[in-house]
N, C-alpha and C positions, 0 to 999 in steps of 0.2 A: 831530357838530358841536357846537361850544360853544353852550350855551344863551343866552349873551349875544347871539348873532347875532340872536336872535328877540325882543330887547327893544323893537324898534320894527317897524312894518310893512316887509316887504321885497317888491321887485318882481322877478318872474321874467319875462324877455323871451323871446318865442317866435321861434325861427329855424328855418323849414321847409326842409330840404334835399331837396325833392321837387318834382314838377311838377303835383300834384293836390290841394294844400291846400284845405280847404273855404273858407278866407278869401281864397284867390286870391293869396297872398303868397309862395308857394314858389319855390325856384329850385335848379337843379342846378349852378349855377355857384359853385364854392367861394369864389372871390374875392368875388363879390357877397354871399354868405352871411356871409363874414367882415367885409365892410364894413358890413352890416346889424347884426351883433353889436356892432361897435365903436361905431356910432351909438347903439345902445341903452344901452350902458354910459355914453356921454357924456349920454344923456337921463335916467339915474338907475337903470338896471338893476343889481340885486345879483347876479343869477343869469342865465345864459344857458342856455336849454333847447333843445337841438338834437334834431331828429327827422327821419328819413329816410323814414318811411312814414306816409302820411296815415291818420288813424283812420276815414276815411269808409268806410261798409260797402258803398257801390256801386262800389267799386274793388277789383280783385283785389289780394291780398297780393303784395308783392315777394318775391324769394327772400332767404334769409339772407345769401348772399354779396353780393348787390346792396346790401342795407341796410348791410352793413359797409363796402362800397367807397364808399358815399356819405358815411358818417360819418368815417372815419379821415383823409382829407385835410384836413378842418376841424380835427379834434383835433390833428393834427400841428403845426398853425400857431397853436394857441390860446395857447401861452405868449407868443410874440411879440406876438400881438394885444393881450392884456391888459396886457402891460408898457407899451405905448405908448399905451393908451387913456386918455383923460381922463374924469374923473368929474364928475357934476353937482353934488355936495355932499360935504362932509366926513363925513357919517353913512353914506354908502354902504359896502357891504362891499368892501374893497379888499385884494388884487386880487379881481376878480369870480369867482364860482364857476361851474363848468361842469356842467350836468346833461344827461343823455341820455335821450330819450323813446323807450322801447322795451319789449318784453315777452318777447322770445325769449331764453332763456339763452345760446345760442351767440353772439348779437349782444352781449349784455351782457358776457359774458366777454371777447370780443375788445376791447371798448372800455376795459374796466376794466384790462386788461393794459398799456395805454399809461401808466398811472399819473397821467393827467390828469383823470380824472372825479371829482367831488366828490359827485354825487348821481345816483342812478338813479330815473327817473320811470317806474315800472312800471305801465303801463295795462292789464295783464293781470289784475289782481286777486289776485296771488300764489296761483296754484292749488296750488303745491307749494313745497318749500323751496329750490329751485335758486338763484333770484335773491337770496334772503336770505342764503344760504350764500356766494354770490359777493361780495356787499357786505361781509359780515363778513370774508371772507378778504382783501379789498382795502381795508378800513377806509373804505368809502363809505357814504353815507347812503341809505337806501331810502325811496322815497315809495310808500305803499300806497294804491291807488285803489280805491274801491268800485265793483263792476260785477257783472254777471251773465254767465257764459259766456266764450267766447273772443273776443278782439278781431277786427275785420273781419267779424263775423257779425252781421246785423241782429237787434235785440231791440225792435222797435217796439211790440210787443204785450205787453211785460213788465208784469205787474200785481203790486202788493204789497198785502197786507192792511193792513199799516202800514209804510210805507217806513223810518221811523226805527227801529222795532223790529228789522226785518230788517238794517238797515245796522249797528246796534250789535252784533247777533249776529255778523255778518260781521267787524267790527273785533275783537271779543273773540277770535275764532278766528285771525285773521291776525296780530294783535299777539303772541299766544302763540306762533304758528309762527315769527315773526321772532325773538323772543327765544330760542326753542329752537335756532334756526339760528346763534346766536352774536351777534346784533345787540344792542347796548346801547340803552337808550331814547333816548339823544341821537343815535342814528343812524336814528331812525324819524320820519317825517312822514306825516300822514294827509290824504287827499283824498276828499271825499264823492262825486266822480265825477258832477258835474252833466252832464246830457244823456246819460250812458252808461247804457243800459237803464232809462231813467226817462221818465215822462210829464211834461207841462208842470206839472201840479198837484204832482207828487213833487218837482220841482225847486224850485218856489216854496216849498213847505213846508220843504225843506232850507235854503234861504236864510233863511226866517223863524225857524227854530229851530236855527240853526248852532251856538249856544252849547253844545248838548248834547254836542258832540264834546269839549269841555274835561274832560269826566269822565275822559278817558284821560291828562290832563296831558302831552300831546304836541303839538308844533307842527302847525298846520293850514294846508294850502294850499287856497285857494279858487280853482277854475278859473272865471273870470267873463267871459273875453274873447269878445265877439261870439257868445255861445252861442244855440243854437236857441231856448231858452226866452225869451230877450230878444226875438227875432224874432217869436215867437208872441204875446207880450204886446203888442208895438208894431206888429205887422203889417209887419214889415221882412224881406222874403225875402233881401235882399242882406246878408251878414255885415259888409260894409265900413260899412254904415249904422248899426251897432249900438253905436258907441263911447259914446254918451251913456248908453244903457242899462247899458253895462259900468260906467261911473262910479257909477251908482246902486247896483249890486251891490257895488262896492268900498266905498262908504260904509256899506252895510249890514254888510259884513265888518269893517271898522274898529271900528264900534260894538260888534260881538260879540267883538272881541279876536283876530281871525284874523291869523296871522303872515305869510303869503306869498300873493301874488296873481299869478297866471299871466296874461300880457296880450300882446297884439300892439302896441297903442299905448302904448309905455312912457312917453313924456313926459307924457301926459295922466294916466296912472295914478300915475306918480311924484309929480307936482305935487299931485294929489289926496291921496295918502297923507301927504305932508309937511305940508300945510295942516291936515288932520284930525288928525294926530298932534300938531301944535303946539297946536291948540285943546284936545285932550284933556289934554295936559300942563299947559297953563296952568290949565285948570279944576281939575285935581287939586291943583295947588300952592294954588290959591285955597281949595279944600276943606279942605286940611290946615291952612291958616291959620285958617279959620273954626272948625274943630273944636278947634284949640288954644285959641281963645278960650273955647269952651264947656266944655272939660275942664280948661282952665287948667293944662295939662301937656304940654309939648312932646314929651317921649319917648313917652308913651302914644299920643297922636294920630298921630305919625309912624309909629310901629311898627304901628299898626292898618292903615294903608294900605300898608305894605310887605308885609303878608301877604295882601294882596288882589292876585290877578292881574288882567290887563286885562279878563277877563270878569266880574269881580265875585266869583269863587270864592275861598275861603279856603284857603291852603296850610295844612292842619291839623297835619301833623307839624311843620312849621317853627314854627308858631304855639305849639303845645303846648310844644315844646322851649324856645322863648323865655319862655313863661310860667314854666316850670320854673326857668329861670335868672334871671328878672326879680326886681327888688327889690319888684315889686307881686305880690300874691296873686291867684289866680284870682277871688276875690271883688272884689278892686279892679277888675280888668278888667270884671267883670260890672256893677259899679256905674257904671263909666265909660260902657259902651255904653248902659245904661238912662238915664244922665244926658243923653245928647244924642239920645235917641230921638224926642222931640217935634220937635226942630229937624230931624233927618234925615227924618222923615215928611213934614215940610212941603217938604222939597226934592224928595221923590218926587212929591208932588202937583203941584209946579211942573214936573215932567218933567226935572229936572236931573241926578238921580243914581240911576236905577233900578239900575244894577249895584252901587252901593255899598249900596243897601238889601238886595240879594241877599246881599252879603258879610255885612251885619249879621245877617241871619236865620241864615246859616250859623254865625256865632259863637254866636248864641243856641242853636242846635241842638247845637253842640259842647259848650257849657257844661251844657246840660241833660243830654246824654249823660255828661258827666263827673261827674254827681251833685250839681252845685251847686244848692242849694235857694234860691230867692228868690220871694217871694209875687207879684211883679209879672211874672214870666216869661210866664205864660200870657196875661196881659192884654196884655203888650207885643206878643207874636207874633201874637195874634189881631188886634190893631189894625193891625199892619204889613200883614197879609194882607188885611184889610178895606179899608184904604186903596189897596191895589193893585187891588181890584176884586172880590174874593170877597164874597159876602153873608155875614153873621155866622154862619149855620149852617154853611156851607162852611168858613169860617175856623176855627171851633171843631173840626170834624171833622179838618182838617188838622193 
């Protein structure tokens, strides 16, 4: 998929073509499922994710043929549906994309053969190359979800020594497998697998540190909708009561630069992401104008932000390539960054641009690694870290 699709937050609407969905919104009536999908597109959905089998572990798995028989009638009518569907705003992906939520290669092969599937939402954790090879063959995007073991098997007692360390090892392996199977990076999306083989504290830590997935430079899907972790925190046993908690998780994801949110209540999620994206964009434009004042140079200040992604990370290869071609030397850039350090630090203290401070520190790190000598470097980086909350000794060690 074109990287431009993920330049703003996207909403994936959930359509369950089953009778045992945990959220109670499933249906075996294809007409009703299509009607729901159409309404989701009208409410702001960019992607429709259809699934025929509930992920609940207290239900027996359905057969392969039954899963296929539930999915194909919807898929056959998909083109007509999205052609006539109205959208909520001009920034939606049009026409909407179709995703299938499954894990068994036989099912995935059957639906991909229709030529109508854009994305495979593999909840099985990619245990082997089959699903990646199928996506490569049919030019579909693969969503890789972190989990442990086979779907439909309870993992309530799963314990991690360090959930992030194990998840990063998992994605290192699975991304390599996907690439080896023929997938390009633009065909891979990552999902941390909230509630799948994880305890409440694991899920909360993933939400808190979700920026860590940006190390892979791949789109991230955050499954936020009516999750058990929300019910645990708010003491809400009924999933239908968890939409407010869902919005809180979306807000966290937007701040972290997450690209896709999978939800049941599309309108609430779409409205939330549109408002938060507008606030972020307005703030970014304001920051650029302010930095232009401090640097007194439009090109340098604008370029600096162009090489920051929404998480605050710096696209180092692109930045270095630009510096090599720029009329400014690396020392010019260094001087520029040091020039507005005091101003940027004040913004951090006021809580306005933590992600931009991260980007600034990455630039400093890159320049140090490039061999640029500047007597103020160590002082500046230590001051940045100290302002963020490290004590002076910790900052010096860092």
